[in-house]
N, C-alpha and C positions, 0 to 999 in steps of 0.2 A: 240645693246642695249638689256639688259635683259628685257624680257616681264613677266608680272605678271597677273595671273588670279584673279578676284575679289572673293575671298572666305576667310574665317576666317584665315586659315593657311597662305595663300599667303600674306595677309595684314600684318601679323606679320613679315614675311620675308622682305616685302617691307619697312616697318618702320625701321627694323634693318639695311637694306642696304642703306637707303636714308634719315635717320633722319636729317643729317646736311644740306640737301637741302630744308628742310621744313621751313616755316615761324617760327620765334622765339616763337610765342605763341603756335603753334602746337608742337614744340619741347618740350616745358615745359609740355604740356599735356601728351605727349608720355613718358617723363621721370617720371612724377608722376604716370602714369598708371603702368609702369614697376616696380617702387619702391613699389607701393601698392601691386601688384601681387606677388612680391618677399616676402613681409611680410606675406601675406596670405598663400602662399605655405610653407614658413618656419614654421609658426605656425601649419598648418595642418600636415606637415611632422613630426614635433616633437611629436604631439599627436598621429599620426599614429605609430611612433616608439614605443610609450608607450603601445599601444593597440594591435598591430598586433600579436605579439608573444602569448599574453594571449588568444586572440580570436582563433588563430590556435590551441592552446592546448584544448580550450573548444570544438571546432569543432570536433576534433578527439576523444575527450572524449564522446561527444554526438552521434557521428556517427562512431564508431570504425570499423565497417564492411567495410567502404570505404577504409581505410588504408590497411586492411587485404586483401580484395578481389581484390584490384587493383595491388596486388603483389608489393606494395611500388613504383610502377612506376606511380606517380601521374601526370596527365596532368595539364596544366596551369589552365584549367577551374575549377578543384577541388581546387587548391591552392587559386584561386581568390574569393572563396565564403566568407571566413573570411576576406581576404584582402580588399574586396570592402567595407565591413562594417567598417573596421578600417580606411579607407581613407575618405569615404563620410560623416560619422557622425561628425567627427571634423570640416569639412568644413561647413556643414549645421548648426552646433552649433555656429560656429564663425560668420556666417552670421546673425543668430538670435540675437547674442549679439551686433553686430554692428548696426543692425536695431533698437535694443532697445536704444542704445546710441544716435542714430539719432532721437529718439522720434517718430519712425514710428508706426503706428497702425497695428499690425499683423492681425487683423480681416479683414483689407482691402488688405493686402499683400497676404494672402492665401485664395483663393476662396472657398477652402474646409473647412474653419474654423468651420462653423456651423455643418457640417456633423461630423467633428472630435470631437467636443464638445459633441455631442449626443452619439457617439460611446464610448467615454471615460467614460461618465456617466453610460452607460449601462454595460460596462466592470467591473465597480466597485461594481456592485450588486452581491450578493452571488449566487452561482450556484443552480438552482432549480432542485433537484434530482428526483422529481416526474415524473413517466412515463419513466424514462431513464433506459436502461438495464445496467447490471453490466459492460459489455464490453464498452458501451458508456461512462460510468462514469470513467472507467479506462483510456480511451483515453483522456478525458477532463483533468484529473489530470496529466497524462503523458505529455500532451502538455503544461499545465500550469507550470509544474516543469521546463521543458527545457527553456521555455520563461523567466521564473524568473531568471534562471542562466545567460542567455544572458544579460537581462536587468540590473541586479545587477552589472555584470562585466563592461559593457559599461558605465553605469551611474557613477560608482565609478571612472573610469579612466577619464571620461570627466569632472567631477566635480573637480578632482585633477588638470587637465590641464586648466580648465576654471572656476575659482571660481565664476565668475559673474553669473553663472547659478543659484546660490542661491538667486539672486536678481530678478529673473524673476517674473513678476506679474502673475495673474491667467491665463490670455489669452496667455501669452508667455509660461507658463507651459503646456497649452493645446497643443500648436504647437510643443513644444519640445517633449512631450510624443507621439504625433502623428507621428513625424518624426522618433522617435525610433521604434515605432510600424511598420512603413513602412519598415524600414531597417531590422527589425527582420523577417517580413513576406517574404522579398526577400531572406534573409539568409536561412530561413526554407524551402522555396519552392525549392531553388537550391540544398540544402543539401538532402532533401527527394527524389528529382528526381535522384540524383546521387546514393543515397543509394539503391533505387529501381533498378537502372541500374545494379549495381553490385550484388544485391540479385538475379537478373534474370540470372546472369552468363554472361552478355554481356561484351564486351571488351571496351577498351578506344577509339576504333574507333567510338563508338556510343555515346560518351560523350556529343555531341551537340544535341542529340535527345530531343525533348520536352517530357514532362511527358505523354501527349496524345499518342505520337508515341511509347514511351516505353511500355505503357499499351497495345497498339495495337499489338506490337511485342510479348509481354508477352503471349497473347492469343494463340500464335503458339507453346508455350511450352507444354510439357506433363501435363496432369491433376495432376500427382504426384508432378512435380516441382512447379506448381502453388499453390498447397496445402502447400508445404514446405515454399514458400515465405510468404503466409498468416500466417503460424504458427510462422515464425520469428517475424512478427509484433506483434503477440499476446504475445510472450515471452518478447519482448521489453517493452510492456505496463505493464507487470508483474514486470519489474525492472531489467531484465537481461541485462548486458552490452555486447550486441552482435550486 
């Protein structure tokens, strides 16, 4: 007799192998579960197909040095930076839409709601330029421009795929914007980590290193090389596509 371990994957296998042996009521639940899951995956996959190519293009437009310095031999970790955003945002958006249709209160569904609302309110305030250096202001504007490119692209594609977004109430809009911000933060962190890796001249063998580990390894480079890396960042802030 085939033995099964009780974990999420094996339960799925068990249900597939033994569905006909289950009570009729359970069989119906399993059928409904699989049908619902297929619908969700289908909807997410369609949105993913619309978004993934455009996000890939944006990723290499914003971080061209990754493509150049990797010698076009891109490891899966690089390819997944844009792919993750293209996959997870449609699923999270669809969940929010279905929660709205079910009449659920997003304030209760998301424990971080109050924190998100405060952060979004702060982010809408104009930048206070007093006391900031020219370099700091350039960095702020550089970061804002890249985030805007990402947000506009993703929001346009999601609205096309999910017109119900336009019907979100104020609280649902806060959650939607917060989820977008989270996804962008992950995209940006992964991309900048990989850009730094290649700026340092490290190989694909180091692709899984954390940013902290890369910075630690960077200290072992010559002072000249470290100065070159900092100069690259300064040139990017000035608008150079490098």
